[in-house]
N, C-alpha and C positions, 0 to 999 in steps of 0.2 A: 504493500500500500504506500509506504514511504517512497519507494523507488518510482512508482507510478506518478506520485505527486511531484517528485523531482523532475521527471521527464516532461510532465505537463508544464511545469514552470519554465523549464529550459526552452521548450517549443514556443511558449508565449514570449519569452525574452528574445529569442532569435527572430520570430516573425515581427516583433515590435520594431526591429532594426531593418529587416529584409523587405517587408511588404511595401513600405514607401519607396524603396529603391527599385523594386519591380515595377511599380506604377510609373516611376520616372522613366524607366526604359521603354515601356509601352507608349507613354506620351511622346517621348522623344522620337520614336519610330514613326508614329502617325504624323507628327509635325514635320519630320524630315521628308516624308512623302509629299506633303502639301507644298513644302518649300521647293522641292524638285519640280513639281507640276507647274508652279508659277514661272520658274526660270525656263522650263521647257516651252512656254508660250511666247518667249521673246524671240529666240532663234536657235538653230542648231549650234552655231558658233558660241553663243552665250552660254548654252547648256554645257558644252565641252569645256569652256574656259573656267566657269564657276566650279565644275566638278574637279578639274585638274588642281586648281588652287585650294579648294576645300579639303580634298584628300591629302594633299601635300602638307598643308598647315596643320591639319588635325593629326596626321601621323607624327609630326615633330612635337606637337602638343602632348600626344600620348606618351612619347619617350620622356620628355622633360617633366611631364606630370607625375612620373614615378617618384619624385621627391615627396608628393602628397601621400603615396602609399607608405613611404618611409616614415612620414609623420603619423600615419595610422598605427604603425607598429610601435614606434617610440612613445607616442601619446597614450596608446592603450596600456602600456606598462606603467606609465606615470599615473594613470587613473587607478590602476590596480594597487599602486603603492599609496594612493590618496595624496599624491603630490600635485594638486591642482594648480598651485602657483607656477611650477615649472612647466606644466602642460600649457597654460595660457601664455607663458613666456615663449615657448616654442612655436605657438600659433603666430605670435608677432614676428618671430624670426623668419618663419616660412613665408609670411605675407611679404616681408621686405625682399626675400630672395625672389619670389614670384614677380614682384613689381620691377625689380632690376632686370630680370631675364626678359620680361615683357617689353620694357623700354628699349633694351639692346636689340631685341628681335625687330621691333617696329622700325627703328632707325636703320638697322642693317638692311631690311628689305627696301627701304627708300633709296639706299646707296647702291646696292648691288642686285636688287630684285630683277630689274629688266635684263641685266647681263646674264643672270642665271637662267631666266626663262628663254632667252634667245639661244644661248649656247648649250645648256643642259637639256632643255625640252625641245629645242629647235623651233620655237614658235615664231611666226612671222605675221606681219600686216594686221588684219582685223582681229584675229584670235589673240595676238600679242597685246594689242591695245586694250581689248576687253579684259584680258587677264591682269594687266597692270592697273586698270581702273578698279578692279575688284581687290587686288592684292594690297594696294596702297591703303585701303581702309580695313580690310578683313585681317590684316596682320596684327591689328590691335587685339584681336580675339585671343591670341595665344596667351598673353599676359593675363587678360581678363579670365579666361578659362582656368588657368593655373590658380589664380586667387580663389575662384569659385570651388575648385577641387579641394583647396586647403580648408576653406570654411566647411565644406560638406564633410571632409574627413573629421574635423573637430566635432561636428554634430553627430556623426556616427559614433565617435568615441564616447560622447556624452549621452548617447542613447536617445537623442532628440531628432530623429530622422524626419519628423513631420515638417520641420523647417526646410529640409532639402526638398520635400515634395511640394510645399507651398511655393518656394522660389522657382522650382523647375516648371510648375504649372503656369505661373504668372509669366515667366520669361518665354515659355513656348508659345502661349497664346499671343503675347505681345509680338513675338517674332513673326508670326503669320500676319497679324494686322499691320505691323510696320512694313513688312515686305509688300503686301498688297497695295498699301497706300503709296509707297515710294517707288516701287517698280513700275506701276501703271499710271502714276500721277493722279491719285484720287484726293478728295477733300481740299482742292486748291493747290496741292503740291505739284511741282513739275514732274514729268515722266523721267525717271532716272535710270531705268534699266538695271544693269548689274551693279552699278554704284548704289542704287537704292536698296538692292538686296544686301550688300555689304553693310551699309549704314543700319538697316533694320536688324541685322544679326548682332551688330555691336551694341546697339541701343537695348536690345533684349537682354544681353549679358549685363549691361549696366543696371537694368531693372532688377535682375537677379542679385547683383552685388548690393544694391540698396536694401533689398529685403533681408539679406544676410546681415548687413550692418545693423539694421533695426533689431534683428533677433539676437545678435551677438552683444548688443549694448546692454542686454539684461544680465550678461555674464561678468560685468565689471571689468571688461577688457580695457576700457579707456582710462580706468583708474590705476592700471598696472604700472609699476615702476620697471620699465623695460631694462633688461640686462642681457648681454651676450658675451660669448668668448669663443676663441678659436676651437676649443675642444668640442663645443656643441656643434659648430659648423662642420668640423671634421667628422663627427658621428653621423650627421645628416648626409654628407657626401659618401661616407663609407657604406651606409645603408642603401643609398639611392643608386649607386653605380651598377651593382649587379641586377637591380630591378630594371634599370634602363636597358641593360644588355639583354635581359629576358624579353622585354617588349620589342626590341629590334629583331631578336631571333624569331619570335613567333609572328610578329606583324609584317616582317619584311622577308627574312631569309627563307623561312618555311613556305610562305605564300608564293614567293618567286620560284622556289624549287618545284612546288607542286604544279604551278601554272606552266612552267617550262616543260615538265613531263607531259602534261595534258595537251599542250600545243602540238606535240609530236604524235599524239594519239589521233586527234582530229578536232575540228572546230565545233562539231556538234557536241562532243564530249566536254569541251571547255564550257560551252554554253549551259549544258545540263548541270554540270558540277556547280557552276557559279549561281545558277538559278536555285538549285536545291540548297546551296549554302545559305542563301538569303531566307528561304522558306523554313528550313530546319532551325535557322538562327532564331526564329520567333520562339520556338520551344525551348531553346537554350538560354534565353534572356534571364529567367529566374536563377539559373545556375550561377551567373556572375554575382548576383545580389547576395545569394547565400554564401558564396565563396568569400566575398568581401566581409560579410558578417562574421564568418568563421575567423578570418584574419584579425578583425578588430577584437572579438571576444577572447580569442586565444591570447593575444597580447595582454589584454586586461587580466586574464586569469593567471598568467605567468607572474605579473606584477603582484597579484594578490595571493599567489601560492595556492590557488584553488585547483587541486588535482582532479577532482571529479568532473569539473566543467571542462578542463583541458582534454580529458579522455572522451567525454560525451558530445562536446560541441561539434567537431567535424563530422561524426557519424550522423548526428541529428540533422545537420545542414545538408548532408549528402542525401539522406532519405527524403527529406522535404523537396529538394531540387529534383530528384528522380521522379517522385510522385507527380509533381506539376508537369514535368517534361512528358511523362507518359499520357497524362490527361490532354495536354495541348496537342501532342502529336496525334492522338486519336481523332481529335476535332479536325486537324489538318488533313488526315487521311480521308475523312469524309468529304471535305470541301476542296480537295487538291485541284480538281478540274477548274472550278471557278477562281480559285486563288491564282493558279498559273495563268489563266486567261486575263486576269487583271494586270499581270505583270508583262505578258507578251502575247502577241497574236499569232505567232508561228506555231502551226499545228504539229510539225515534226518535233519541235522543242517541248511542247506541252505533253505530247504522248510519251516521249522519252522520260520526261520528268515524272510522270505518273508511274511508269514502270520501275524507275530506279528509287522512288521515294521510300519504299519499305527497307531497302538496303541502307539508304542514307540514315534513316531513323534508327535502325538496329545498330549500326556502327557508332553513331554519334552519342549513344547512351554511355559508351565507355569514356567519352571525353569528360563526363561529369565528375566521376571520382578523381580523375587525373587533375582536374582544375581545382576541386575542393581541397585536396591534399597539398597541391602546390601552394595555394594561398595560406593554408594552415602552417606549412613549414616556413613560409616567409614571416608569418606572425610569430613563429617560435625563434626567429633570428637566424634561420638557415638560408637566407636569400642568396648568399654567395654559392653555397653548395647546390642549391636548386638551379642556378644559372649554368654551372659547369655540367651537372648531371643531365639537365634537359637538352643542352647543346649536343652532348654525346649521343643521347637517345634519339633526338630528332634527326640528326645526321644519319644514324643507322636506319631510322624510319624512312627517310627520303630515299636511301639506297634500296630498301625493300620495295618501296612503291615503284621505283624505276624498273627493278627486275621484274616485278609482277605485271606491270602495265605495258612495258616496252619490249622486254626480252621474252617473257612467257606469253606475251600477247593477250593478256586478259582484259586490256582496255580499261574502261571505267570501273569495271568490277575489281580489277587489280588495284586501282587507286583506293577504293574503299576497303578492300582486304588489307592493303598495306597500312592504311590509316588506322584500322582496327588493331593491327599488331603493334603499331606505334603507341597507341593509347594504352594498351595492356602493359607494354614495357614501362611506360611512364607510371602507371598505377602501381606496379610492383616496386619500382624504384623509389617512388615517393612514400609509399606505405612502409617499406622497409626502413627508410630513414626516419619516418615519423615514430615508429616503434623504438628505434634506436635513441631518438631524442628523449622520449619518455623515460627510457631506462637509464641513459647516461646522466640525465639531469635529475634523476630520482623524482620525477614528477608524478 
């Protein structure tokens, strides 16, 4: 009876943090589709230019934003130790770091942005001009997003994720309204096209920042006597670098490797894989929220020395993520035809996606425990080990995928079988390390 009560309390605590994060992901996806639809009504060149700049800047933001994950790890431990003064002090330090990085990136793009777009991407004429119109303004989003990541990390640590949800909802709705008004010139504003889209995106981030400032003002942050030292900054850098490496590995190296193999298999296979990646990604959204929750709670539990929560949190997060994944995947299986037609009108692509969906769903379920235990290990302070281990395993995985898809000639089935083997290797590697961490640290 006591164990059941403990489990119910843990599930409630986990969902208190995770559910608003899941709603954020869903809202962000819907708003993103609306945003793309508006740009798509300007011109093909505008759609391509905005997509190119957005993915590039967001990728860089994702890598640099790993400093906020480091804050989640360090801050969670400080909360567990009841050291709220140092937690708030680190919030201020991270805010200053984000601000400096954002300013440097903005002025850097003003100085060399056109040069990079011309020589690195090979852009010319109208697409180059549209890209620069967008980049000159949208480059402000990097610093703004990093600041928002830092504040959201603080509220996750504090268990006040409702503020993250409020800020995200307000910013997302404002983004759509600002974009509509400024892109198409409504309510007396001039028609600004891609510049209007960039301005709308930045203004929405500013609104999110204002909401966070109002919420954070209740935490007595502005009364804090700020102090810093090189030791604190060194700890932040030490924790951030392997996390940045992990992001580069998974978001760039692995993606490029798989796309390179796919391109040799055939263009239909490339299209099917990427279409299913987007569709199955809907089912996987809760996984990221529960994984982040595990990281935050594990960090806090280590600081507090709570052995039971350290042992039970990742398992509970895993089963909750799997349960939602299976439910959403079942819904997708029913409506896959309509969903695929909403994204594309190509009948060959739609039929192939329908045929491969069960395989994609079956293989992707193994990605959930790999991700939950990866975040858990990062929360336990093993981020450097995770980076090295995942680099080795993912390189082996890419090799397996190449052999199965290109040499054994299994095509797209080979890609999915190779991915499944890669995920199983990651699960075994991460779980073995997790058990070792519990034993070595006597947790």
